[in-house]
Every structure is written in C-alpha cells, then in structure tokens.
C-alpha positions as CSV (number, residue, x, y, z in Angstrom):
1,M,146.5,21.0,96.6
2,K,148.3,24.1,95.3
3,H,148.8,24.5,91.5
4,S,152.6,24.4,91.9
5,Q,152.3,21.0,93.6
6,R,150.2,19.7,90.8
7,Q,152.5,20.4,87.8
8,F,154.2,17.5,86.1
9,V,157.0,17.1,83.5
10,L,157.3,14.5,80.8
11,A,159.1,11.3,81.9
12,V,162.5,11.1,80.1
13,G,164.8,8.2,79.5
14,W,164.1,4.8,78.1
15,L,164.0,3.0,81.5
16,A,161.5,5.5,82.9
17,L,159.3,5.2,79.8
18,V,159.3,1.4,79.9
19,S,158.5,1.4,83.6
20,A,155.7,3.9,83.1
21,L,154.2,1.8,80.3
22,A,154.2,-1.2,82.5
23,M,152.2,0.8,85.1
24,G,149.6,2.1,82.6
25,T,149.2,5.1,80.3
26,R,148.7,7.6,83.1
27,H,152.3,7.2,84.3
28,V,153.9,7.9,80.9
29,F,153.0,11.5,81.6
30,S,154.3,11.7,85.2
31,Q,157.4,12.9,87.0
32,A,157.2,10.1,89.5
33,A,154.9,7.2,90.4
34,D,153.3,9.2,93.2
35,R,152.4,12.1,90.9
36,P,150.2,10.6,88.1
37,V,148.8,13.0,85.5
38,D,145.8,12.4,83.4
39,P,146.7,13.1,79.7
40,I,144.1,14.7,77.5
41,T,143.1,13.1,74.2
42,V,143.9,15.3,71.2
43,G,143.1,15.0,67.5
44,V,143.8,17.5,64.7
45,G,142.9,17.7,61.1
46,A,143.4,20.2,58.2
47,V,141.9,20.4,54.7
48,D,142.8,22.9,52.0
49,I,139.7,25.0,51.1
50,T,141.3,27.4,48.8
51,G,139.6,26.5,45.5
52,E,140.3,28.4,42.3
53,P,140.2,32.1,41.7
54,G,136.8,33.4,40.6
55,P,134.5,33.8,43.6
56,E,134.1,37.2,45.0
57,L,136.0,37.9,48.2
58,A,134.2,39.1,51.3
59,G,134.8,42.1,53.5
60,F,135.4,45.2,51.4
61,L,133.1,47.5,49.5
62,S,135.9,49.2,47.5
63,R,137.5,46.1,45.9
64,Q,137.6,44.9,42.3
65,Q,135.7,41.6,42.0
66,P,135.9,38.7,41.4
67,S,139.1,37.2,42.9
68,T,141.9,36.9,40.3
69,G,144.8,35.0,42.1
70,I,146.0,33.1,45.1
71,K,148.5,34.7,47.5
72,T,148.3,32.0,50.2
73,S,146.1,28.9,50.7
74,L,143.1,28.7,52.9
75,F,142.5,25.9,55.4
76,S,139.8,24.4,57.6
77,R,141.5,23.2,60.8
78,A,139.9,21.1,63.4
79,L,140.9,20.4,67.0
80,Y,139.2,17.5,68.8
81,L,139.7,17.2,72.6
82,R,138.4,14.6,75.0
83,K,138.9,14.1,78.7
84,G,136.5,11.9,80.7
85,E,133.0,13.0,79.8
86,E,134.1,16.3,78.2
87,T,134.5,16.6,74.5
88,L,135.0,19.5,72.1
89,L,135.3,19.8,68.3
90,W,136.6,23.2,67.5
91,L,137.0,24.4,63.9
92,S,139.1,27.4,62.9
93,V,138.4,28.2,59.2
94,D,140.0,30.7,56.9
95,S,136.8,32.7,56.0
96,L,135.2,36.0,56.9
97,G,132.3,34.3,58.6
98,F,129.4,32.0,58.0
99,T,125.6,32.2,57.7
100,P,123.7,30.6,60.5
101,E,122.5,28.0,58.0
102,I,126.1,26.9,57.3
103,V,126.8,26.6,61.0
104,Q,123.8,24.6,61.8
105,R,124.3,22.3,58.8
106,V,127.9,21.6,59.8
107,K,127.0,21.0,63.4
108,T,124.2,18.6,62.4
109,I,126.4,16.6,60.0
110,L,129.2,16.3,62.6
111,S,126.8,15.5,65.4
112,E,125.4,12.6,63.4
113,R,128.7,11.3,61.9
114,L,131.0,11.7,64.9
115,R,128.4,11.2,67.7
116,I,129.0,14.5,69.4
117,E,126.4,16.9,70.8
118,P,125.9,19.9,68.6
119,W,126.6,22.4,71.4
120,R,130.1,20.8,71.8
121,V,130.9,21.8,68.2
122,V,132.3,25.4,67.8
123,V,132.6,26.7,64.2
124,M,134.8,29.7,64.1
125,A,136.1,31.9,61.3
126,T,139.6,33.5,61.3
127,H,137.7,36.4,59.6
128,T,140.2,36.9,56.8
129,H,138.9,39.6,54.4
130,S,140.5,37.8,51.5
131,A,138.5,34.6,51.3
132,P,135.4,33.7,49.1
133,S,132.2,35.0,50.7
134,A,130.3,32.5,52.9
135,S,128.0,35.1,54.5
136,R,125.2,37.0,52.7
137,L,126.7,40.5,52.8
138,S,125.5,43.4,50.7
139,G,128.0,45.0,48.3
140,C,131.0,43.5,50.1
141,G,131.4,40.2,48.3
142,E,128.6,38.1,46.8
143,Y,127.8,34.7,48.4
144,D,129.2,32.0,46.2
145,E,127.0,28.9,46.5
146,N,129.2,26.7,44.4
147,Y,132.3,27.4,46.6
148,V,130.3,26.9,49.8
149,E,128.7,23.6,48.7
150,T,131.5,21.9,46.9
151,I,134.6,23.2,48.8
152,L,133.9,25.0,52.0
153,V,131.4,22.8,53.8
154,P,132.9,19.5,52.6
155,G,136.3,20.7,53.7
156,M,135.0,21.7,57.2
157,V,133.4,18.3,57.7
158,K,136.5,16.4,56.4
159,S,138.9,18.3,58.7
160,A,136.7,17.4,61.7
161,E,136.5,13.7,60.7
162,I,140.3,13.6,60.3
163,A,140.7,15.2,63.8
164,K,138.4,12.6,65.4
165,E,140.3,9.8,63.7
166,S,143.8,11.0,64.6
167,T,143.5,11.1,68.4
168,E,146.3,10.3,70.8
169,E,147.1,11.1,74.5
170,C,149.1,14.3,75.1
171,L,150.3,16.5,77.8
172,M,148.9,20.0,77.9
173,I,151.2,23.1,78.0
174,E,150.2,26.7,78.3
175,A,151.9,30.0,77.9
176,S,151.2,33.7,77.4
177,G,152.8,36.5,75.4
178,E,152.2,40.0,74.3
179,V,152.4,41.6,70.8
180,D,151.8,45.2,69.8
181,L,151.0,45.2,66.1
182,S,147.7,47.0,65.9
183,Y,145.7,50.1,66.5
184,D,142.1,51.0,67.2
185,R,140.7,51.9,63.8
186,R,137.8,53.9,65.3
187,N,140.3,56.3,67.0
188,K,137.7,57.5,69.5
189,P,138.2,58.6,73.1
190,T,137.6,55.1,74.3
191,K,140.0,53.5,71.9
192,H,141.4,50.2,73.1
193,T,143.6,47.4,71.7
194,E,144.3,43.9,73.0
195,K,148.0,42.7,73.2
196,R,147.6,39.3,74.8
197,V,148.7,36.2,73.0
198,P,147.2,33.2,74.8
199,A,148.8,29.9,73.7
200,L,148.4,26.2,74.4
201,G,150.4,23.2,73.2
202,W,149.8,19.5,73.3
203,K,152.9,17.2,73.7
204,R,153.2,13.6,72.7
205,A,154.9,11.1,74.9
206,D,158.1,11.5,72.8
207,G,158.2,15.3,73.6
208,S,157.1,16.5,70.2
209,F,154.2,18.9,69.8
210,K,151.1,17.4,68.2
211,A,149.3,20.8,68.1
212,V,149.8,24.4,69.1
213,L,147.0,26.9,69.6
214,I,147.7,30.6,69.4
215,G,145.2,33.5,69.8
216,Y,145.6,37.1,68.8
217,T,143.1,40.0,68.4
218,M,143.6,41.9,65.1
219,H,141.3,42.3,62.1
220,P,142.7,40.4,59.0
221,T,141.9,43.3,56.8
222,C,145.4,43.8,55.3
223,F,144.9,43.0,51.7
224,T,142.4,44.8,49.5
225,G,143.3,43.3,46.2
226,G,141.9,40.4,44.2
227,D,144.2,37.6,45.6
228,I,142.9,34.9,48.0
229,S,144.8,34.9,51.2
230,A,144.6,33.6,54.8
231,E,146.3,36.9,55.9
232,W,148.0,37.0,59.3
233,P,146.3,33.9,60.7
234,G,147.7,31.9,57.8
235,A,151.2,33.5,58.3
236,T,151.0,32.7,62.0
237,A,150.1,29.1,61.2
238,D,153.1,28.8,58.8
239,A,155.4,30.3,61.5
240,I,154.2,27.7,64.1
241,R,155.2,24.9,61.9
242,K,158.6,26.5,61.3
243,L,159.2,27.1,65.0
244,F,158.0,23.7,66.2
245,S,158.0,21.1,63.4
246,P,156.2,20.3,60.1
247,E,154.2,17.7,62.0
248,T,152.8,20.2,64.5
249,E,149.3,21.2,63.5
250,P,148.8,25.0,64.0
251,F,145.5,26.2,65.3
252,V,145.1,30.0,65.1
253,I,142.1,31.7,66.7
254,Q,140.8,35.2,66.3
255,G,139.9,37.6,69.2
256,A,137.2,40.3,69.6
257,C,138.8,42.6,67.0
258,G,135.9,44.6,65.5
259,N,137.7,47.8,66.3
260,I,141.3,46.6,65.9
261,N,143.3,46.6,62.6
262,Y,147.0,46.1,61.6
263,T,148.8,49.4,61.1
264,K,148.9,49.4,57.3
265,R,147.1,48.1,54.3
266,N,148.6,45.9,51.6
267,P,151.9,45.2,53.2
268,P,154.6,43.3,51.2
269,D,154.4,39.5,51.4
270,E,157.6,39.4,53.5
271,E,156.1,41.8,56.0
272,M,153.0,39.6,56.3
273,R,155.3,36.6,57.0
274,Q,157.1,38.6,59.7
275,I,153.7,39.4,61.3
276,G,153.1,35.7,61.7
277,R,156.6,35.1,63.0
278,T,156.3,37.9,65.6
279,I,153.0,36.5,66.9
280,A,154.2,32.9,67.0
281,A,157.6,33.7,68.4
282,S,156.0,35.6,71.3
283,V,155.0,32.3,72.9
284,A,157.0,29.6,71.1
285,E,160.0,29.3,73.5
286,R,157.8,29.7,76.5
287,L,155.7,26.7,75.3
288,K,158.8,24.7,74.7
289,A,160.3,25.4,78.1
290,A,157.1,25.2,80.2
291,S,156.2,22.2,82.3
292,P,153.0,20.4,81.6
293,I,149.9,21.5,83.5
294,E,146.8,19.8,84.9
295,P,144.6,19.4,81.8
296,F,141.7,21.5,83.1
297,F,139.1,21.2,80.3
298,A,135.4,21.7,79.8
299,V,133.0,23.4,77.4
300,R,129.6,24.9,78.2
301,S,127.2,26.7,75.9
302,R,124.1,28.8,76.2
303,C,121.8,30.8,73.8
304,I,121.5,34.4,74.9
305,A,119.0,36.9,73.3
306,V,120.7,40.0,71.9
307,G,118.4,42.9,71.4
308,L,118.0,44.8,68.1
309,D,117.0,48.3,67.3
310,V,114.0,47.7,65.0
311,P,113.1,51.0,63.3
312,D,109.6,52.1,62.5
313,P,108.8,52.9,58.8
314,E,109.9,56.5,59.2
315,G,113.2,55.5,60.9
316,L,113.8,52.9,58.2
317,E,113.3,55.5,55.4
318,R,115.5,58.0,57.3
319,F,118.4,55.6,57.6
320,V,118.3,54.5,54.0
321,R,118.2,58.2,52.9
322,Q,121.3,59.0,55.1
323,Q,123.2,56.1,53.6
324,R,122.3,57.0,50.0
325,E,123.6,60.5,50.6
326,A,126.8,59.2,52.3
327,Y,127.6,56.9,49.4
328,K,126.0,58.8,46.6
329,D,128.9,58.2,44.2
330,N,129.3,54.5,44.9
331,L,127.1,52.2,42.8
332,K,127.8,49.1,45.0
333,A,126.7,51.0,48.1
334,Q,123.6,52.3,46.3
335,K,122.7,48.7,45.4
336,A,123.3,47.7,49.1
337,C,120.9,50.4,50.2
338,D,118.3,48.9,47.8
339,L,118.8,45.4,49.2
340,W,118.8,46.5,52.8
341,E,115.6,48.6,52.3
342,S,113.8,45.7,50.6
343,W,114.9,43.2,53.3
344,A,114.0,45.6,56.2
345,Q,110.6,46.4,54.8
346,E,109.9,42.7,54.5
347,R,111.0,42.1,58.1
348,L,108.8,44.9,59.4
349,A,105.8,43.5,57.5
350,Q,106.5,40.1,59.2
351,G,106.6,41.8,62.6
352,G,110.3,42.7,62.8
353,A,112.0,40.3,65.3
354,D,113.6,42.4,68.0
355,H,116.5,40.1,68.9
356,V,118.8,37.4,67.7
357,D,119.6,34.3,69.6
358,A,123.4,34.2,70.1
359,E,125.0,30.9,70.9
360,V,127.8,31.6,73.4
361,A,130.4,29.0,74.2
362,A,132.9,29.0,77.1
363,I,135.8,26.8,76.5
364,V,138.1,26.3,79.6
365,L,141.5,25.1,78.6
366,G,144.2,25.3,81.3
367,H,143.8,28.4,83.4
368,R,141.8,30.5,81.1
369,A,138.5,30.5,79.2
370,F,138.0,31.2,75.6
371,V,134.5,32.8,75.2
372,S,132.9,32.9,71.7
373,A,130.1,34.9,70.3
374,P,128.6,35.2,66.8
375,F,129.3,38.9,66.3
376,E,132.1,41.2,65.4
377,T,132.5,42.1,69.0
378,L,134.6,45.1,69.8
379,S,137.6,44.4,72.1
380,W,135.7,45.9,75.1
381,M,134.2,42.5,75.4
382,N,137.3,41.4,77.3
383,L,137.0,44.3,79.7
384,E,133.4,43.5,80.4
385,L,134.0,39.8,81.0
386,A,136.7,40.7,83.5
387,K,134.1,42.5,85.6
388,H,132.0,39.4,86.0
389,T,134.2,36.3,86.0
390,T,136.8,34.8,88.3
391,V,138.7,33.3,85.3
392,E,140.9,35.0,82.8
393,C,138.9,35.3,79.6
394,F,139.9,35.7,76.0
395,A,136.9,36.9,73.9
396,M,136.4,35.6,70.4
397,G,134.1,36.8,67.6
398,Y,132.9,35.1,64.4
399,A,132.0,31.8,66.1
400,N,128.9,29.8,65.4
401,G,127.8,32.6,63.0
402,C,128.5,36.3,62.4
403,Y,125.4,38.5,62.7
404,D,126.8,42.1,62.8
405,Y,129.1,44.4,64.8
406,L,128.4,44.5,68.5
407,P,129.8,47.8,69.8
408,H,130.3,48.8,73.4
409,D,128.0,51.4,75.0
410,A,130.2,54.5,74.6
411,A,130.5,53.9,70.8
412,Y,126.9,54.9,70.4
413,D,127.7,58.4,71.6
414,E,131.0,58.6,69.8
415,G,129.4,57.6,66.5
416,G,131.3,56.1,63.6
417,Y,131.0,53.1,61.4
418,S,130.3,50.3,63.8
419,P,127.1,51.5,65.5
420,D,126.0,53.9,62.8
421,S,126.0,52.0,59.5
422,A,127.7,48.6,59.7
423,H,124.4,46.8,59.8
424,L,123.7,48.0,56.3
425,W,126.3,45.6,54.9
426,Y,125.3,42.7,57.1
427,K,121.6,43.2,56.2
428,N,120.5,43.2,59.8
429,F,119.0,45.6,62.3
430,R,121.5,47.4,64.5
431,C,122.3,45.7,67.8
432,R,120.7,47.7,70.7
433,R,122.8,49.9,72.9
434,G,124.2,48.2,75.9
435,E,124.0,44.7,74.4
436,L,127.7,44.0,74.4
437,E,127.8,44.7,78.2
438,R,124.7,42.6,78.8
439,L,126.1,39.8,76.6
440,A,129.3,39.8,78.7
441,A,127.3,39.7,82.0
442,H,125.1,36.8,80.8
443,S,128.2,35.0,79.4
444,A,129.9,35.0,82.8
445,P,127.8,32.3,84.4
446,V,128.6,30.1,81.4
447,V,132.3,30.6,82.0
448,E,131.9,29.8,85.7
449,L,130.0,26.6,84.9
450,A,132.7,25.5,82.5
451,A,135.4,26.4,85.1
452,K,133.7,24.3,87.7
453,A,133.1,21.4,85.4
454,A,136.8,21.5,84.4
455,G,137.9,21.5,88.1
456,L,139.5,24.8,87.7
457,T,137.4,26.3,90.5
458,A,136.0,24.7,93.5
459,P,132.4,23.4,93.2
460,D,131.2,25.9,95.8
461,A,133.1,28.9,94.2
462,P,131.0,31.8,93.1
C-alpha cells in the first residue's frame, strides 16, 4: 500500500465521533470505517529544575563564577511513547550534559519504577551553556553535587513519572522546516551547518496538540554571563506553547552541533525570544495543516566502541606543555592542565583504556530516524549517516552521556579546538581519527533495525 493511501485525518463532527466510539477506539482516529488507524499512546511531563543561583555554570572557561541570577527557567521534559510492544521514555533536559554515572542511575531508577527496559530510556541534554554543571569538566564549571542530587536527578525522575502517568491516545503528525541562524565556528575549508528543523506533533481526539517535538542543530552558547538560562531551546519551547496552546507540552531536541554556533554572543533577551519564535514558526503551520500519518515507531540501541588516542608518557608531557604555553596567562586553564595531567597519568598507570563504549539509540518516528550518541558530534555525522542508511536521519549529541568532542576526519588535518585540545576540558583522551565516520557506519544497522521494527521499511529491505 502506498504511503498516500495510508494517510488519515481526524474524524470531525459529533455524529462521526459517537459512531467511531461505538466501533472502538481505533475508529476515533479514522477518516472512514474502512480506513482504521492505530493511534499511538503519548505521555508528557515537565519539572522545573532551575534551583537557586549559586552553582557554577558549565561550558565556558572565561566566565565569572558562580551563577548570580536567573534569566529563564530550566526544565526536565519527558516524552513517553507506546505502540504495541514498542515503548520509549525520552528525556530532554536543560543541562550541558551528564556524567555516565548520572545517566546510568536515572536509567536504573526509571527501569525499576516504570517497568521499562533501560535501553528504551534516552537521557538527552539540550546542552545549554548556562545551566549548573552536571558533568565533571575542568575549569569550565565545577560539578555541583548538591544541585545534582537534590534538584536535577529528582526532577528528571519526576518528569518521567508524570509522563508515564499522563498517557492518552493521539494521532501522529510530522513536518519539516528550514532555519538559517548559525555558522560553523571552526571556519575551516570543510565548514558545514545544518538547517533542517524536523518536527512531530501528537493530536488528541478533539484536535488539540498534546505535544510538539522540534529539533534544531545549533550550540546553545549565546550567554556568557552569570545568569541561569535555557538559551534557545528554552525560547523555542516557550514559542511552541504560544503558537499552539498553553496545554501543549514542548519537547525540544538538540542536533549534532559541536561545530555550529549562533551568529553572536550575549544577544538581547528579545532577540533570544525571536530565535525561538523563528525555529518554532518554521514548522508550526505545517504541523497544524498536515494530515495524520501512520504512527511508524520503534527504538533500537547498541553499544559501539569508540577508539581513543592514548598517549605514551612523552606524548602526555608534550600535550600538557603545549596547553600550558597556550594558556599561560589563564589561572583556570593552568589548573585544568594540572587536573588533566594527574588524571591522565593515573589512567596510564592503570593501563589506559583505548576506547569508550558509546550507547547509540535509533528512534524511528514517522518517516525519519533520530540517532543519538554520547558525544559533542560535529554536524558531519548527518552526512556520514546518509551514506549508509535508507532512512532520513537527524543526528543528536549529548544523549546518554557526553564524553568529548567527536570531530570528522578532515578536522584532524585542519586543526583547531575540537581535535587539538577539547579533551583537556572534558578530562578524557582524544577520540581517534576516523571514529566519527566509523560510528556513523556502525550506527546505520541500528537505524535499519529500528526502521524494520517500526514497519517503515519492508522486512527484507537492506
């Protein structure tokens, strides 16, 4: 059956609704009795995780610490989906990123309380650089245990519990837009940006939107001051509620934006609100006007080893010496060099693990796949995925952890922050050259498995 023959629209009119209810839930969401559509079960939850000013903010070396005010609130938002045997609990949290320990603890708690397999839980950060630190960076915001233990983790768990408790059957809508707000901060010959705005909506039987998901690829690095802020993801969430309704839960996801920034730093608050309106408006009317689609949905996950460049003692000493010279006038950077050197020497003494295990999740929703990885992947991840998959993919970073930058191959020749020195601040060994391309290639089979499980591709498709 062709896709155009399988689309359905919401039944309208009181008589049609009563008739549909009499025939069963499926027919509430159908154009005619001979065209039943299976709704998808949707739950959403949101919890304020702002806290009070005081913790250090993550993401910038050259920032006065600690935080001194609140520009906009931070939230943990959860999206729960179920269709047949497929379930997903997807968190989008206003934070720079999380330690692996936080991710595993949240997954374990939710698995036990909500009876969901841990691999079906995806914990993603919006990567705002204006939130309290929840990852153990060096010099770029000290980890605040009190914030993590009393506000962040409880808020993440509570938002998921609310989502599981608030489920109802909805129609799935999809749309796409384009926005050009960013530039490649590396400004190298292979510079690249990502303009796509993938979007999904879930409509109740009365036609209102229960939730709207919007993705965009741009680093939330706008504000460098001491105020807590959700940056453009928060502004986009606010815009979704204004363009749809206060009862519509916004769910904003981040793309593979390790190389992509907004065009200016510290924009006025109204300009930040306009950024959110621009992103949300690029798809809002299309979502409202679109017909419901078949609710293709599945999630598959796999751990993939990503290789690290483990230096010998001479290489370690050389790297630290270079960084000390590069940041000779910066006391925070000098302290970061001390911390990294001590950490690296200890790792080498223990044998120096030459890889990290990256949990990759492929979430098929509608006619595209959202592919997550626990790195600051550069936007070439999308280009690499396209070489190996039959499904349109939107790559996401900062999900299920955030280990380090993962540059594309050419960046190692071009040089610059990402491959040369970013691992200093993450307190990690540099990812090995070619690992972004290899990760994409090894993620492709996960995408294909999810697509087949969702019914998006035929069982015998490649």
